[in-house]
N, C-alpha and C positions, 0 to 999 in steps of 0.2 A: 582810455583807448583813443586812437587818433585815426583820421581819415585822410587819404590823399587820392588824387586823380592823375592818371596819365593816359591821354587820349580818351578812349571810350571805356577804359578800365577804372573801376573804383575799388579801393581797398580800405577795409576797416581792420586795424591791427592793434595788438597789445604792445604798447610802447615799452613796457617793462621787460617783455621777452625779446622784442625786436627793437632795441634801443636806437634812437636817432643817431645817425652818423653824418657829420658835416652838415651840408645844406639840405639833404634829403633823407627820407626814412631808409632804414637798412632792410629793405625788402623790395623785390622786383615782382611785377605782375606775372612774370613767367614762372615764379615759384608756385603759383596756384594752378599750374597745368600739369597733368600727369606726364606728358612728353618730356618736360624739363628734367624730371627725376629719372625717367627711363634712359634718356640720353647720357646721363652721368652715372649710370649703373648704381644708383642710390636707393633703389626700391628694395625693401627688406621683405615684403610680403604683400598679400592682397586679401581683403576680406570678401566673404560671399555676399551676394545680394545685388539688387538693382543698381546701386550707386557705384559699385566696384571701387571701394575705398582702397587707397594704396597706403602702405606703411613705408615711410621714407626716413633716411638719415640725413640730417643737416648739421654737420659738425658733431658736437656732443648731444645735440637734440634729436629726439625721435618723435616723429609726427605722423598723424593720420590725415590724409588728404582725401576729401570726399566730394566729387562732383555731384551736383543736384540732377536727379533723373526722375522722369515721370514714369508712372505705372499705369496699367489699365488700358482701356481703349484709346484714350487721348494720346498715348505714347506712339500710336501708329501715325499720328500727324506730326508730332515733334516730341522726342523723348528727352530733350535737354533745354528747350526754350520755354520761357514763362512770359506772361504779359507784363509789360512795364507799367507800374502805377506810382512810381516814385522810389528813390534810392532806399529810404528808410523802411519801405514796405517790401523790399525784396526778401526772399526767403533766407538768403545768406546773412544779411545784416540783422534781421530779426532773430535768427537763431544764435548768432554771435553775441548779441547784446543780452539775450535771455540766459545763455549759458554763463556769461560773465557775471550776471546778477546772482544766479544760483550759487556759483562758485564763491562769490563774495559773502553769501549767507552761510557758508560752511557746509553746503550740501555736496555729496560725492558725485561730481560731474568732472569730465576732463577739462583741462585748462584750454580756453580758446586762444588760438594764436593769430589767425587772420581769416577774413572773409573777402573773397574777390567776386566782383560783379562786372560783367562785360555787357554794355548796352548795344543792341542791334536794332536801332529805330524803335518800333513799338514793342520789342521783346528784349529779353536778356538771358544770359547764361550765368551760372554761378558755381563757386567752389568754396568749401570751408576747410580750414586746417585747425586741428586740435592736437595737443600733446598726447602722445601715447601713454596709457596707464600701464606701468610695468607689471608683468606677470599675471595678466588677467585671462580668464577663460569665460566664454559665454555661458550663462546659466543653462542654456540648451544642452551644452556638452557635459555639464556637471550633474544633470538630472539623474542619470543612472546610479550615481553614488551619493547624491545629496542627502545629508542627514536632516532630521527634524530641526536641529538647531540652525542649520544653514537656511532652511526654508522659512523659519520664523524670522531670521535676519532679513530675508528678502521682504517679508511682510512689513517689518519694522522700517526698512528703507523706503518702501513705497509710501508708507504712512507719513514719513518725514516730508516727502515731496508733496503729498496731498495737503498736509498741514500748511505748507508754504504756498499752496494754491496752484500747484502745477498740474495742469490737465495734459497728460502725455497721450497723444492721440494714437500712438503705435506702441503701447506697452506690451512687449513680448519677450520671450525667453532669450532672444538674441540681443536685445537692447539692455538687458541686465547682465552686468559682468561681475565676476567674482575673482578677487585677487588671492595671492598666496596666504594671506591672513584671514581669508573668508570674509573680507569686507566687500560689501555690495556697492556697485557703481551703476549709474544710469547714463545712457548715451542716446544720441540721435534725437535732438529736440526740435527737428524740423516740423513746422506747423503747430508746435505746442504753444501754450500760453498760460498766463496766470489768471485765475478766476476765483470768484467767491465759491464757497462750498455748495455742492449741488449733486444732481444725479450723475454727473460725469464721473464722479469718484467710483461709484459702483460699476459704471460702464468700463472704466479702466481695468478694474479687477476681473470683470467677465472676459474682457479681451485677453488678459493675461491667461485666464483659465483655458480659453480656446487654444492659445499658443502652447500651453503645457500639454494639452491633449494631442496636438499636432506632433509634438516631439516625444510622445509615448510615455509621459509621466503618469504615475498612478493617480487615481481619483483623489486620494487623500493628500496629494501634494498641494493643491490649491487650498484645501481645508486647513493644512498646517500653515500655509502662508497667511491665510486669514486670521489664524490665531495670533501670529506675530503682529499683524496689522492692528487687531483689536487691542492687544496688550500694550500697544504704544500710544493709545488714546490719552 
């Protein structure tokens, strides 16, 4: 991965996807703004949720662009600005590097394309671009027809990430995606980190259980997921 700066914008990008061209990288900071794609009628769709991710077309590439947004009471003060404590500590750069590391380990995460950070004095705003995973559906939408085999596969996938040390702080049925081959993917690694084994693993599973209840899954859904999780030990 490579980094470059233009004005108060900092971009971390995958040079294998966005190959260097001439004297500068083949990416523009405007690419990391939703308006750039809307003005070019290149928006393919939009995901639900606070971040309002856009799905965009860039030539033959299909990307998901996600601006970072705050939730809760603090969002009333600022829904998009975060305190600047250093470039490598920004949420976008940390998520980009973590996603790239997990991808390199062979774990099912989207390919990170670029992270953009704009400094505004003591604060910053940020955006992340990842490659779209073709033909996926959120687990939340698959729950009404999810088979025991699929649910066990969810548990197996979560166990793989836990064995790699990933503490996913927002493990829910929308951040687990299922493709046409019933392969399970994990997205949205904002604020996640790699840790030694601990109580956080059970906390992840309980959070997933609450999410399943929210989306109307039967009680045995989490039990079946736990079976797949335990069988992968």
